[in-house]
C-alpha positions as CSV (number, residue, x, y, z in Angstrom):
1,M,-0.4,0.0,0.2
2,L,1.5,3.4,-0.7
3,I,-0.4,6.8,1.2
4,R,-0.1,9.7,-1.6
5,R,-1.4,13.1,-2.5
6,E,-4.8,12.5,-4.5
7,E,-4.2,13.7,-7.8
8,S,-7.1,15.5,-10.1
9,A,-7.5,11.8,-12.2
10,D,-8.2,9.8,-9.3
11,E,-11.6,11.9,-8.5
12,A,-13.9,9.3,-9.9
13,A,-11.9,6.6,-8.4
14,V,-12.6,8.2,-5.1
15,R,-15.8,9.1,-4.9
16,A,-16.6,5.4,-5.9
17,V,-14.8,4.4,-3.0
18,T,-16.5,6.4,-0.5
19,V,-19.8,4.6,-1.6
20,A,-18.5,1.7,-2.0
21,A,-17.7,2.0,1.7
22,F,-21.3,4.1,3.0
23,A,-23.4,2.8,0.5
24,N,-26.5,0.4,1.6
25,P,-30.1,-0.9,0.4
26,E,-31.2,2.3,1.6
27,T,-29.0,5.1,0.4
28,P,-27.4,3.4,-2.2
29,D,-24.8,6.8,-3.5
30,P,-24.9,8.0,0.2
31,V,-24.8,11.3,2.2
32,E,-20.6,11.3,2.4
33,A,-20.2,11.3,-1.6
34,G,-22.2,14.1,-2.1
35,L,-20.7,16.1,0.9
36,L,-17.0,14.7,-1.2
37,D,-18.1,16.6,-4.2
38,Q,-19.7,19.6,-2.1
39,L,-16.3,19.6,0.0
40,R,-14.2,19.7,-4.0
41,T,-16.3,23.0,-5.3
42,C,-15.8,25.1,-1.9
43,G,-13.4,27.3,-0.6
44,A,-12.4,24.7,2.2
45,W,-11.0,22.7,0.3
46,L,-7.1,22.1,0.7
47,P,-5.3,19.5,-1.4
48,A,-2.3,18.9,0.5
49,L,-4.3,16.9,2.7
50,S,-6.9,15.0,0.5
51,L,-5.1,11.4,0.7
52,V,-5.3,8.2,-1.3
53,A,-4.2,5.3,-0.2
54,T,-3.4,2.5,-3.9
55,G,-3.3,-0.8,-3.4
56,E,-0.4,-3.3,-5.6
57,Q,-1.9,-2.8,-8.6
58,G,-2.6,0.8,-8.3
59,E,-6.2,1.3,-7.6
60,I,-7.8,3.4,-4.7
61,V,-8.4,2.2,-1.8
62,G,-8.9,4.7,0.5
63,H,-9.3,8.0,1.2
64,V,-9.4,10.5,3.5
65,V,-9.2,14.6,3.4
66,C,-9.1,17.6,6.1
67,T,-11.3,20.6,5.1
68,R,-10.4,24.0,6.8
69,G,-12.6,24.7,9.5
70,H,-13.0,27.2,12.3
71,V,-13.6,28.2,15.5
72,D,-14.4,31.8,16.1
73,T,-11.4,33.2,13.7
74,H,-9.0,30.4,14.5
75,P,-8.1,28.1,11.3
76,A,-8.5,24.1,12.4
77,L,-9.4,21.5,10.1
78,A,-12.6,18.6,10.0
79,L,-11.2,15.0,9.2
80,G,-13.8,13.4,7.0
81,P,-15.3,11.0,5.5
82,L,-12.5,8.9,6.0
83,S,-13.3,5.6,2.8
84,V,-12.0,2.3,2.9
85,H,-12.9,0.3,-0.1
86,P,-15.1,-2.7,2.3
87,T,-12.2,-5.1,0.6
88,H,-9.4,-3.5,1.9
89,Q,-10.9,-3.3,5.5
90,R,-9.5,-3.7,8.4
91,R,-6.2,-4.4,7.0
92,G,-4.7,-0.9,8.0
93,V,-5.5,1.5,5.5
94,G,-7.9,3.5,7.5
95,L,-4.9,3.6,10.3
96,A,-2.0,4.7,7.5
97,L,-4.3,7.2,6.4
98,V,-5.7,9.3,9.1
99,H,-1.8,8.8,10.0
100,S,-0.9,9.9,7.1
101,V,-3.8,12.7,7.0
102,L,-2.9,13.9,10.5
103,G,1.4,13.7,10.0
104,A,0.9,16.1,7.1
105,A,-1.5,18.9,8.9
106,D,1.0,18.9,11.4
107,A,4.2,19.8,8.8
108,T,1.9,22.4,7.8
109,G,1.4,24.0,11.0
110,E,-2.0,23.2,11.3
111,P,-3.1,23.8,14.7
112,F,-5.3,20.9,15.6
113,V,-7.7,18.0,13.5
114,A,-11.6,18.0,14.9
115,L,-13.8,15.3,13.7
116,L,-17.3,13.6,14.1
117,G,-16.8,9.5,14.8
118,S,-16.8,7.3,17.4
119,P,-14.6,7.4,19.9
120,A,-13.5,3.7,20.6
121,Y,-11.9,4.0,16.7
122,Y,-10.4,7.8,16.6
123,S,-8.6,7.7,20.3
124,R,-6.1,5.5,19.1
125,F,-4.7,8.5,17.2
126,G,-4.7,11.0,19.9
127,F,-8.2,11.9,19.4
128,R,-10.1,12.8,22.9
129,P,-13.5,14.4,23.3
130,S,-12.9,18.4,22.0
131,T,-14.4,19.7,25.5
132,E,-11.2,18.9,27.2
133,H,-9.7,21.4,25.2
134,G,-12.2,24.1,25.2
135,I,-14.1,23.5,21.6
136,T,-17.8,23.1,21.8
137,P,-19.4,20.8,18.8
138,P,-21.2,22.6,16.5
139,D,-24.8,20.3,18.2
140,P,-24.4,20.0,21.9
141,D,-25.7,16.4,21.1
142,W,-22.1,15.4,19.3
143,G,-20.7,14.7,23.0
144,P,-17.8,12.0,23.3
145,Y,-18.4,11.6,19.7
146,F,-16.4,15.4,18.6
147,Q,-13.2,14.8,19.0
148,L,-10.3,17.3,18.9
149,R,-6.4,15.5,18.3
150,T,-4.0,18.7,18.8
151,L,-0.6,19.6,16.6
152,T,2.0,20.7,17.5
153,A,0.6,24.6,16.5
154,Y,-1.8,24.0,19.2
155,D,-2.5,27.1,20.9
156,P,-4.8,26.2,24.2
157,T,-6.1,30.1,24.8
158,V,-8.4,29.3,22.0
159,R,-11.8,28.0,22.6
160,G,-15.1,28.4,21.3
161,T,-17.8,26.4,19.0
162,F,-16.2,24.4,16.3
163,A,-17.6,25.7,12.8
164,Y,-17.2,23.2,9.8
165,P,-16.9,23.8,6.3
166,E,-20.6,25.1,4.6
167,P,-20.9,22.1,2.5
168,F,-21.5,19.7,6.3
169,D,-24.3,22.4,7.0
170,N,-25.7,20.3,4.0
171,L,-26.2,17.2,5.2
């Protein structure tokens, strides 16, 4: 497996992986695929933080993206969606993608990454409930599922409510 930056020629394959990862009989075109489409066309898209995992034949088997979020006027990152093709799940693809995007975010001087997800899964990457850092989720009902991973440039005086990029509001 190789983790690399997404290229424009990868868009259709990335969307296909996202659909395969999240589809079910009730939603053959899952909201995560539409969210990804919308994120690509908004000002929050950060090409350097859109990464793919490729398999043995160079095929795309996973994808992760971080986009620009904010806490008041302070920049931050929103992680997601994270997608791994079902035939490659439970093989370390998601693990490699998250480690890679966190490293890339840290290397570019980002302060922290926020996400809505399973604490059991994301705690292995150092994510903790956002409220431990004085950052509140956009929806208070998210509780411990809204998490934060601080990076080297983290400033503990930044406090407030996290705002996702606009496409997340359309979910």
